[in-house]
C-alpha positions as CSV (number, residue, x, y, z in Angstrom):
1,M,-71.0,-83.2,-32.6
2,Q,-70.6,-82.8,-29.2
3,S,-67.0,-81.8,-29.4
4,L,-67.7,-79.1,-31.8
5,E,-69.6,-77.1,-29.4
6,V,-66.6,-76.9,-27.1
7,I,-64.6,-75.3,-29.6
8,S,-67.4,-73.1,-31.3
9,V,-67.1,-69.4,-31.2
10,N,-69.6,-67.4,-29.5
11,V,-70.3,-63.9,-30.9
12,W,-72.2,-62.4,-28.0
13,Q,-69.2,-63.4,-25.6
14,I,-66.8,-61.9,-28.2
15,L,-68.9,-58.9,-28.2
16,I,-69.3,-58.6,-24.5
17,S,-65.5,-59.0,-24.1
18,L,-64.8,-56.3,-26.6
19,A,-67.4,-54.0,-24.7
20,N,-65.5,-54.8,-21.4
21,L,-62.2,-54.2,-23.0
22,T,-63.5,-50.8,-24.5
23,I,-64.8,-49.7,-21.1
24,L,-61.8,-51.0,-19.1
25,Y,-59.7,-49.0,-21.8
26,W,-61.7,-45.8,-21.3
27,L,-61.8,-46.2,-17.5
28,L,-58.0,-46.6,-17.4
29,K,-57.3,-43.6,-19.9
30,K,-59.6,-41.4,-18.2
31,F,-58.8,-42.3,-14.3
32,L,-55.2,-43.6,-14.7
33,Y,-53.4,-42.7,-17.9
34,N,-54.2,-38.9,-18.0
35,P,-53.4,-38.2,-14.2
36,V,-50.4,-40.1,-14.5
37,K,-49.5,-38.3,-17.7
38,K,-50.3,-34.8,-16.0
39,V,-48.0,-35.7,-13.0
40,I,-45.0,-37.1,-15.3
41,A,-45.5,-33.6,-17.2
42,A,-45.5,-31.7,-13.9
43,R,-42.4,-33.6,-12.8
44,Q,-40.7,-32.8,-16.1
45,Q,-41.7,-29.1,-15.9
46,A,-40.2,-29.1,-12.2
47,I,-37.0,-30.8,-13.4
48,D,-36.8,-28.4,-16.2
49,D,-37.3,-25.4,-13.9
50,Q,-34.5,-26.9,-11.6
51,Y,-32.0,-27.1,-14.4
52,K,-33.0,-23.7,-15.5
53,A,-32.3,-22.6,-11.8
54,A,-29.2,-24.4,-11.7
55,D,-28.1,-22.7,-14.9
56,A,-28.9,-19.3,-13.5
57,A,-27.1,-20.1,-10.3
58,E,-24.1,-21.3,-12.1
59,K,-24.2,-18.1,-14.4
60,A,-24.3,-16.0,-11.3
61,A,-21.7,-17.8,-9.5
62,N,-19.5,-17.4,-12.8
63,A,-20.3,-13.6,-12.7
64,S,-19.6,-13.4,-9.0
65,R,-16.3,-15.1,-9.5
66,D,-15.6,-12.8,-12.2
67,E,-16.3,-9.7,-10.3
68,Y,-14.4,-11.2,-7.3
69,Y,-11.3,-11.6,-9.6
70,A,-11.6,-8.3,-11.1
71,R,-12.1,-6.7,-7.5
72,L,-9.0,-8.8,-6.5
73,E,-7.0,-7.5,-9.3
74,N,-8.1,-3.8,-8.5
75,A,-7.2,-4.3,-4.9
76,Q,-3.8,-5.5,-5.9
77,A,-3.4,-2.5,-8.3
78,V,-4.4,-0.3,-5.2
79,V,-2.0,-2.1,-3.1
80,D,0.8,-1.5,-5.4
81,G,0.0,1.9,-5.6
82,M,-0.1,2.4,-1.8
83,I,3.3,0.6,-1.7
84,H,4.7,2.9,-4.5
85,D,3.4,6.0,-2.9
86,A,4.6,4.9,0.7
87,T,8.1,4.1,-0.7
88,A,8.2,7.3,-2.7
89,S,7.0,9.2,0.5
90,A,9.8,7.3,2.5
91,N,12.4,8.2,0.1
92,R,11.3,12.0,0.1
93,R,11.4,11.9,4.0
94,S,15.0,10.3,4.0
95,E,16.2,12.7,1.6
96,R,14.8,15.6,3.5
97,I,16.3,14.1,6.6
98,V,19.6,13.7,5.0
99,Q,19.5,17.3,3.9
100,E,18.6,18.7,7.3
101,A,21.4,16.8,8.6
102,R,23.9,18.2,6.0
103,D,22.7,21.8,6.6
104,K,23.1,21.0,10.6
105,A,26.4,19.7,10.0
106,G,27.4,22.7,7.7
107,S,25.9,25.1,10.3
108,I,27.8,23.3,13.0
109,V,31.0,23.6,10.8
110,R,30.6,27.3,10.1
111,Q,30.0,28.1,13.7
112,G,33.0,26.1,14.7
113,Q,34.9,28.0,12.2
114,M,33.7,31.3,13.6
115,E,34.4,30.2,17.0
116,A,38.1,29.1,16.0
117,E,38.6,32.6,14.3
118,M,37.2,34.4,17.2
119,E,39.6,32.4,19.4
120,K,42.5,33.0,17.2
121,K,41.6,36.8,17.2
122,K,41.3,36.6,21.1
123,A,44.7,34.7,21.3
124,Q,46.3,37.3,19.2
125,A,44.9,40.2,21.3
126,T,46.0,38.4,24.5
127,I,49.5,37.9,22.7
128,R,49.6,41.4,21.9
129,R,48.6,42.6,25.5
130,E,51.4,40.2,27.1
131,I,53.9,41.5,24.3
132,T,53.0,45.3,25.4
133,D,53.1,44.5,29.0
134,V,56.5,42.7,28.6
135,S,57.9,45.5,26.3
136,A,56.6,48.3,28.8
137,A,58.3,46.5,31.6
138,L,61.7,46.1,29.7
139,T,61.3,49.6,28.4
140,E,60.9,50.8,32.2
141,K,63.9,48.8,33.1
142,L,66.1,50.0,30.4
143,L,65.1,53.5,30.6
144,G,64.9,53.5,34.4
145,R,61.7,55.4,34.5
146,E,58.1,54.8,34.3
147,I,56.6,55.5,30.8
148,N,53.1,57.0,30.8
149,D,50.3,55.1,28.8
150,G,50.5,57.1,25.6
151,D,54.2,56.8,25.4
152,H,53.9,53.1,25.9
153,R,51.3,52.8,23.0
154,G,53.3,54.7,20.8
155,L,56.4,52.6,21.3
156,I,54.5,49.2,21.0
157,D,52.6,50.4,17.9
158,S,55.9,51.6,16.1
159,F,57.5,48.1,17.3
160,L,54.7,46.0,15.8
161,Q,54.8,48.0,12.5
162,E,58.3,47.5,12.3
163,M,57.7,43.7,12.7
164,G,54.7,43.6,10.5
165,D,56.8,45.4,7.8
166,G,59.7,43.0,8.1
167,Q,57.3,40.2,7.5
């Protein structure tokens, strides 16, 4: 019988152990489980906030990138417009310069033609004068006397008319 006492069940010890277990469970729940649960919830909230902030930053970056590309396209369009305007302006300027050069060349040609015509008239006048002088000298020698200016002019004019009618 002695061996049965060692194996026997002591109810008081079981109740005390259950009471200790209940108290330990309650203490751990109150002082360890709930604070740890709050810390884990706070960390989860912080992580969620970081994910939200990262998503917002990504959306802002995408919006900035899209705005950058839109501005870049707009700037390219502006540059293309400026190049087109500069090309058109250069073409207009070159046409104006070419037209001015043509006008100036035409003016120089007209002036040269007028000068040539004036030189021709001067040469004709000089030739007439020389013909008049030579004919006057010949007439004086032929007639043996000096002709006055009026007679001289009359003779020359009639001679030139005869030459002009012969042509």
